[in-house]
VMD Tcl script that builds the backbone (N, CA, C; Angstrom):
set m [mol new atoms 222]
animate dup $m
set s [atomselect $m all]
$s set {name element resname resid chain x y z} {
  {N N MET 1 A -4.644 -0.093 -20.378}
  {CA C MET 1 A -4.294 -0.795 -19.772}
  {C C MET 1 A -2.880 0.051 -19.384}
  {N N LYS 2 A -2.243 0.196 -20.331}
  {CA C LYS 2 A -1.167 0.713 -20.306}
  {C C LYS 2 A -0.946 2.274 -19.696}
  {N N SER 3 A -2.164 2.823 -19.674}
  {CA C SER 3 A -2.249 4.263 -19.070}
  {C C SER 3 A -2.536 4.083 -17.815}
  {N N MET 4 A -3.074 2.905 -17.410}
  {CA C MET 4 A -3.513 2.825 -15.807}
  {C C MET 4 A -1.972 2.113 -15.173}
  {N N MET 5 A -0.800 1.833 -15.750}
  {CA C MET 5 A -0.033 1.067 -15.465}
  {C C MET 5 A 0.871 2.595 -15.016}
  {N N ARG 6 A 0.982 3.249 -16.278}
  {CA C ARG 6 A 1.846 4.738 -16.177}
  {C C ARG 6 A 1.328 5.220 -14.851}
  {N N LEU 7 A -0.076 5.802 -15.028}
  {CA C LEU 7 A -0.201 6.105 -13.373}
  {C C LEU 7 A 0.049 5.583 -12.058}
  {N N ILE 8 A -0.283 4.465 -12.046}
  {CA C ILE 8 A 0.483 3.600 -10.921}
  {C C ILE 8 A 1.739 4.178 -10.631}
  {N N LEU 9 A 2.460 3.842 -11.579}
  {CA C LEU 9 A 4.081 4.235 -11.559}
  {C C LEU 9 A 4.236 5.546 -11.513}
  {N N SER 10 A 3.512 6.938 -11.535}
  {CA C SER 10 A 3.606 7.682 -11.702}
  {C C SER 10 A 4.216 7.876 -10.010}
  {N N ALA 11 A 5.468 9.279 -10.107}
  {CA C ALA 11 A 5.510 9.740 -8.839}
  {C C ALA 11 A 4.872 9.949 -7.470}
  {N N ARG 12 A 3.840 10.950 -8.233}
  {CA C ARG 12 A 2.883 11.167 -7.380}
  {C C ARG 12 A 2.014 10.456 -6.554}
  {N N ILE 13 A 1.493 9.290 -7.587}
  {CA C ILE 13 A 0.506 8.355 -6.775}
  {C C ILE 13 A 1.709 7.151 -6.111}
  {N N ALA 14 A 2.927 7.200 -6.501}
  {CA C ALA 14 A 3.776 6.308 -5.723}
  {C C ALA 14 A 3.983 6.590 -4.204}
  {N N LYS 15 A 4.407 7.843 -4.071}
  {CA C LYS 15 A 4.604 8.771 -2.921}
  {C C LYS 15 A 3.569 8.741 -2.175}
  {N N SER 16 A 2.159 8.786 -2.798}
  {CA C SER 16 A 0.914 9.229 -2.042}
  {C C SER 16 A 0.318 7.525 -1.058}
  {N N ALA 17 A 0.956 6.382 -2.228}
  {CA C ALA 17 A 0.594 5.126 -1.524}
  {C C ALA 17 A 1.884 4.582 -0.502}
  {N N LEU 18 A 2.608 5.129 -0.846}
  {CA C LEU 18 A 3.814 4.765 0.291}
  {C C LEU 18 A 3.595 5.139 1.411}
  {N N ARG 19 A 3.235 6.348 1.782}
  {CA C ARG 19 A 2.488 7.086 2.667}
  {C C ARG 19 A 1.097 6.480 3.406}
  {N N VAL 20 A 0.311 5.755 2.661}
  {CA C VAL 20 A -0.866 4.850 3.254}
  {C C VAL 20 A -0.192 3.832 3.546}
  {N N ALA 21 A 0.667 2.971 3.016}
  {CA C ALA 21 A 1.175 1.658 3.119}
  {C C ALA 21 A 2.038 1.424 4.931}
  {N N LEU 22 A 3.161 2.912 4.614}
  {CA C LEU 22 A 3.463 2.737 5.782}
  {C C LEU 22 A 2.625 2.819 6.979}
  {N N VAL 23 A 1.465 4.143 7.296}
  {CA C VAL 23 A 0.158 3.664 8.512}
  {C C VAL 23 A -0.375 2.462 8.255}
  {N N VAL 24 A -0.730 2.245 7.595}
  {CA C VAL 24 A -1.711 1.128 7.401}
  {C C VAL 24 A -1.062 -0.072 7.755}
  {N N GLY 25 A 0.184 -0.267 6.809}
  {CA C GLY 25 A 1.058 -1.608 7.119}
  {C C GLY 25 A 1.293 -1.605 8.722}
  {N N THR 26 A 2.003 -0.579 9.060}
  {CA C THR 26 A 2.669 -0.885 10.570}
  {C C THR 26 A 1.255 -0.863 11.364}
  {N N ALA 27 A -0.145 -0.429 11.274}
  {CA C ALA 27 A -1.279 -0.775 12.159}
  {C C ALA 27 A -1.388 -2.410 11.789}
  {N N LEU 28 A -1.258 -2.704 10.796}
  {CA C LEU 28 A -1.917 -4.279 10.245}
  {C C LEU 28 A -0.460 -4.974 11.178}
  {N N ASN 29 A 0.456 -4.794 11.201}
  {CA C ASN 29 A 2.099 -5.631 11.718}
  {C C ASN 29 A 1.501 -5.598 13.505}
  {N N LEU 30 A 1.222 -4.321 13.789}
  {CA C LEU 30 A 1.020 -4.381 15.547}
  {C C LEU 30 A -0.096 -5.130 15.593}
  {N N ILE 31 A -1.453 -5.444 14.895}
  {CA C ILE 31 A -2.291 -5.907 15.083}
  {C C ILE 31 A -2.050 -7.546 15.113}
  {N N ASN 32 A -1.683 -8.037 13.929}
  {CA C ASN 32 A -1.304 -9.282 13.966}
  {C C ASN 32 A 0.071 -9.553 14.121}
  {N N GLN 33 A 1.191 -9.484 14.557}
  {CA C GLN 33 A 2.184 -9.757 15.079}
  {C C GLN 33 A 2.669 -8.867 16.362}
  {N N GLY 34 A 2.073 -8.126 16.829}
  {CA C GLY 34 A 2.527 -6.866 17.529}
  {C C GLY 34 A 3.222 -7.505 19.160}
  {N N GLU 35 A 2.516 -8.311 19.732}
  {CA C GLU 35 A 3.014 -9.215 20.674}
  {C C GLU 35 A 4.243 -10.092 20.931}
  {N N HIS 36 A 4.242 -10.589 19.243}
  {CA C HIS 36 A 5.962 -10.700 18.915}
  {C C HIS 36 A 7.045 -9.836 18.889}
  {N N ILE 37 A 6.225 -8.871 18.167}
  {CA C ILE 37 A 7.431 -7.567 17.878}
  {C C ILE 37 A 7.767 -7.269 19.387}
  {N N LEU 38 A 7.095 -6.838 20.446}
  {CA C LEU 38 A 7.174 -6.098 21.092}
  {C C LEU 38 A 7.947 -7.159 22.508}
  {N N ALA 39 A 7.741 -8.452 22.130}
  {CA C ALA 39 A 8.264 -9.183 22.899}
  {C C ALA 39 A 10.101 -9.825 22.625}
  {N N GLY 40 A 10.158 -9.359 21.462}
  {CA C GLY 40 A 11.356 -9.658 20.650}
  {C C GLY 40 A 11.382 -10.889 20.216}
  {N N ASN 41 A 10.171 -11.947 19.982}
  {CA C ASN 41 A 10.349 -13.172 19.407}
  {C C ASN 41 A 10.098 -12.930 17.999}
  {N N ASN 42 A 10.425 -14.416 17.242}
  {CA C ASN 42 A 10.494 -14.275 16.036}
  {C C ASN 42 A 9.185 -14.218 15.213}
  {N N ILE 43 A 9.612 -13.274 14.527}
  {CA C ILE 43 A 8.194 -13.053 13.115}
  {C C ILE 43 A 7.904 -13.760 11.750}
  {N N SER 44 A 6.994 -13.600 11.205}
  {CA C SER 44 A 6.809 -14.101 9.776}
  {C C SER 44 A 7.356 -12.736 9.364}
  {N N TRP 45 A 8.510 -12.638 8.454}
  {CA C TRP 45 A 8.806 -11.861 7.794}
  {C C TRP 45 A 7.955 -11.591 6.557}
  {N N PHE 46 A 7.737 -12.736 5.951}
  {CA C PHE 46 A 7.067 -12.736 4.965}
  {C C PHE 46 A 5.393 -12.107 5.004}
  {N N HIS 47 A 4.729 -11.979 6.517}
  {CA C HIS 47 A 3.504 -11.631 6.920}
  {C C HIS 47 A 4.031 -10.123 6.861}
  {N N LEU 48 A 5.070 -9.896 7.483}
  {CA C LEU 48 A 5.418 -8.170 7.416}
  {C C LEU 48 A 5.430 -7.506 6.457}
  {N N LEU 49 A 6.430 -7.880 5.441}
  {CA C LEU 49 A 6.162 -7.343 4.049}
  {C C LEU 49 A 4.959 -7.194 3.725}
  {N N LEU 50 A 4.072 -8.224 3.413}
  {CA C LEU 50 A 2.861 -8.314 2.770}
  {C C LEU 50 A 1.628 -7.426 3.529}
  {N N ASN 51 A 2.143 -7.281 4.839}
  {CA C ASN 51 A 1.241 -6.503 5.624}
  {C C ASN 51 A 1.398 -4.798 4.800}
  {N N TYR 52 A 2.643 -4.909 4.397}
  {CA C TYR 52 A 2.844 -3.357 3.690}
  {C C TYR 52 A 2.457 -3.223 2.290}
  {N N PHE 53 A 2.712 -4.248 1.494}
  {CA C PHE 53 A 2.857 -4.456 0.041}
  {C C PHE 53 A 1.251 -4.460 -0.055}
  {N N VAL 54 A 0.591 -5.202 0.193}
  {CA C VAL 54 A -1.174 -5.019 -0.166}
  {C C VAL 54 A -1.507 -3.371 0.047}
  {N N PRO 55 A -1.616 -3.123 1.373}
  {CA C PRO 55 A -2.220 -1.416 1.338}
  {C C PRO 55 A -1.640 -0.489 0.251}
  {N N TYR 56 A -0.190 -0.626 -0.143}
  {CA C TYR 56 A 0.261 0.166 -1.302}
  {C C TYR 56 A -0.281 -0.388 -2.635}
  {N N CYS 57 A -0.185 -1.561 -2.806}
  {CA C CYS 57 A -1.327 -2.064 -3.952}
  {C C CYS 57 A -2.586 -1.384 -4.393}
  {N N VAL 58 A -3.310 -1.606 -3.447}
  {CA C VAL 58 A -4.788 -0.907 -2.876}
  {C C VAL 58 A -4.830 0.454 -3.238}
  {N N ALA 59 A -3.623 1.057 -2.236}
  {CA C ALA 59 A -3.940 2.666 -2.521}
  {C C ALA 59 A -3.295 3.038 -4.244}
  {N N SER 60 A -2.375 2.542 -4.717}
  {CA C SER 60 A -2.118 2.882 -6.004}
  {C C SER 60 A -3.031 2.396 -6.758}
  {N N TYR 61 A -3.483 1.774 -7.037}
  {CA C TYR 61 A -4.699 1.140 -7.854}
  {C C TYR 61 A -6.082 2.442 -7.747}
  {N N SER 62 A -6.166 2.374 -6.373}
  {CA C SER 62 A -7.203 3.324 -6.389}
  {C C SER 62 A -7.319 4.605 -6.628}
  {N N ALA 63 A -6.026 5.271 -6.875}
  {CA C ALA 63 A -5.412 6.427 -6.971}
  {C C ALA 63 A -5.807 6.837 -8.659}
  {N N ALA 64 A -5.039 5.742 -8.864}
  {CA C ALA 64 A -5.092 5.711 -10.461}
  {C C ALA 64 A -6.564 5.057 -11.147}
  {N N ARG 65 A -7.107 4.569 -10.663}
  {CA C ARG 65 A -8.706 4.325 -11.475}
  {C C ARG 65 A -9.162 5.334 -11.278}
  {N N ASN 66 A -8.970 6.604 -9.606}
  {CA C ASN 66 A -9.578 7.344 -9.825}
  {C C ASN 66 A -9.824 8.865 -10.685}
  {N N GLN 67 A -8.264 8.488 -11.169}
  {CA C GLN 67 A -7.540 9.845 -11.743}
  {C C GLN 67 A -8.042 9.519 -13.209}
  {N N LEU 68 A -7.865 7.705 -13.904}
  {CA C LEU 68 A -8.773 7.486 -15.199}
  {C C LEU 68 A -10.265 7.882 -15.491}
  {N N THR 69 A -10.918 7.725 -14.153}
  {CA C THR 69 A -12.748 7.908 -14.255}
  {C C THR 69 A -12.853 9.471 -14.225}
  {N N ARG 70 A -12.207 10.007 -13.764}
  {CA C ARG 70 A -11.890 11.646 -13.838}
  {C C ARG 70 A -11.853 12.197 -14.918}
  {N N SER 71 A -10.894 11.479 -15.646}
  {CA C SER 71 A -10.418 12.124 -16.955}
  {C C SER 71 A -11.463 11.624 -18.027}
  {N N GLU 72 A -12.139 10.386 -17.784}
  {CA C GLU 72 A -13.020 10.101 -18.434}
  {C C GLU 72 A -14.510 11.009 -18.499}
  {N N ASP 73 A -14.536 11.298 -17.395}
  {CA C ASP 73 A -16.151 12.174 -17.084}
  {C C ASP 73 A -15.400 13.902 -17.379}
  {N N GLU 74 A -14.360 14.314 -18.039}
  {CA C GLU 74 A -13.904 15.882 -18.431}
  {C C GLU 74 A -14.367 15.371 -20.024}
}
mol reanalyze $m
mol bondsrecalc $m
mol representation Tube
mol addrep $m
């Protein structure tokens, strides 16, 4: 578990996950709250942040798991 956390927090994986989160999170926010954002209405800030946080977690976990699996195969 320590090696998984070390990988998740590594600069390479964090940077890559951040890029994924920005693209996917923006798409999710436009889908879920787009009409409110464009109209200038109140939005749910919790959901806005969650739409970025979840893809970040998924991308970083997937990258770290992939790296661990590749290391085990060698």
